[in-house]
N, C-alpha and C positions, 0 to 999 in steps of 0.2 A: 533263442538264437539258433540259426541254421548252420550246421557244420558240414563241410564237404567231405572231410576225412573222418572215418569211423573211430580212429584213435582219439581224436579231439572230442568227439561225441561221447565216447566211453568215459573219458576223463571228466566230463561235465555232468555225468549222471549222479544224482544223489544215491547214496547207498541204501539198500533195503527197500527200494521201490521197483515196481514192475515197469516194463517198457511195452509200448503199443506198436504194432505193425499195421500199416495201412496199405490197402490195394485200392488206389483211386481209379474208378472207372467214370465214364461219362454219365451213367445212370445210377451208380451205386458207389459206396465206400465200404470195402471189406475191412473189418477190424479184428485183429488178434491181440491177445494180451499174454505177456510172459508171467512166469512165477517171479517171486521176489529175489530168487537166487540167480535170475537171468540165465536159466539153463533150458527151459522148455516153453515153446510158444503154443498157445491154445486158441483156436478160432473162437471168436466171441459173438459177433453179430454183423449184419449187413445193414447199412444205413441207406435208405432210398434218397437220392439227391434231389433237392428242390432248387435252392439258390444258396450261394456261399454263406450268407449270414445264418440261415436256418440250419444248414449242414454243420457249420462250425459250432453253433450253440449245442446241437444234439451230440456231436462228437466230444466236445470239451466236457459236457455233463457226464458222459459215459467214462471218460478218462479220469475225471475227478472222483467219481464214485468208486473206481477201481484203484485209486491212489497211484496213478501212473506217473513216473518220473521222467519220461522221455518218449520221443516218437520217431519211428523209422518209417519213412515213406518209400514205397516201391517206385523205382525209377524205370519206366518202360523204354529202355534203350532199343534201338534197332538191332537186328541180329549181327550186324557188322560193328556194333559198339557205338555207333554215332547216335546223336540225340535229335529227335524230330519234334513235331508239334505236341505229341503227348507228353514228352519230357518237359517241354516249355510250360505246358499246362500244370504239371505236377510241381514244378519249381514256383510257379505263380501262386498255387494253392499254399505252398509252404511259406512264401513271403507274406501272404495275407494272414495266415494262421499265426505267424510269428508276432503280428501286431496285437493278437488277442490273448497270447499265453507266454509265460516265461519258460515253458518247457523246452529243453534242448531237442533239436531235431536233426536228423541226417537222412541220407538217401541210401538205398540198397538196390543194386541191379536186380531187376525182377524178371529178366528174360527167362522164359519157360516156366515161371512159377504157376501160371494158370494151367499149362500143359501138365505139370507135375500134379497139381491139385485134381485135375480131371482124371488123370490116370489112377490116383489113389482112390477117388470116389468110385471109379469103375471097378477097381479091384475089390472094393468093399461091397460091390453089387448094389450100389445106390440107384434108386429109380431116377429116370430123367427129370421128373418134376422136382424131386428132392435135390438133385445135383444143381439145378437152376437156382434153387433157394439158397444153397450153402456155398456155391463155388467161390464167391468173392471173399468171404471170410476164411475159407480154407486156403485160398491163394495167399491171403494176408499172413496166415500161419506159416506158409513156406517162406515168404519174404522175411518175416521176423526171425524164424529159426535160422536162416542163413546168416543174418546179422548177429544173432546171439552166439552162434558157433564161431564166427570170426572174432568177436569180442573175447570169448573164452580162450581162443588160441593166442590172442594178444596178451592176455594175462599170463598164460603159460610161458610165452616167449620172454616176457619182461621179468 
């Protein structure tokens, strides 16, 4: 099921399971996985996109192997907060994936996540070639960490 609100998503998560963060690009899907306490996001891998069925099969196999209990998809809003074609594509991916898995899903505003990932990799003195290889799953880590931090704050507020 796809939840628009992170509060509803958090309530639907099974306890003791990791959460995955996805950075959907046109050529790749960056994947990050949290720990079971939902405190830390770790970049996992980048899936080269082919077509939806193949991509979904590879993604779901990875999520199953990591015992993931939910999915956070980065929503690439425009800088003014509006949604364009890339957001529509991400929402369509979620609707199609929802037909293949019972895992709860939500969206997280990913504005500037790739910029933050690029900055972190530059600060770590990562080579250009290596940055190109890891940027997508590092960006997924930033997306997932933002959602995890928000869920932790919700637990503290409640």
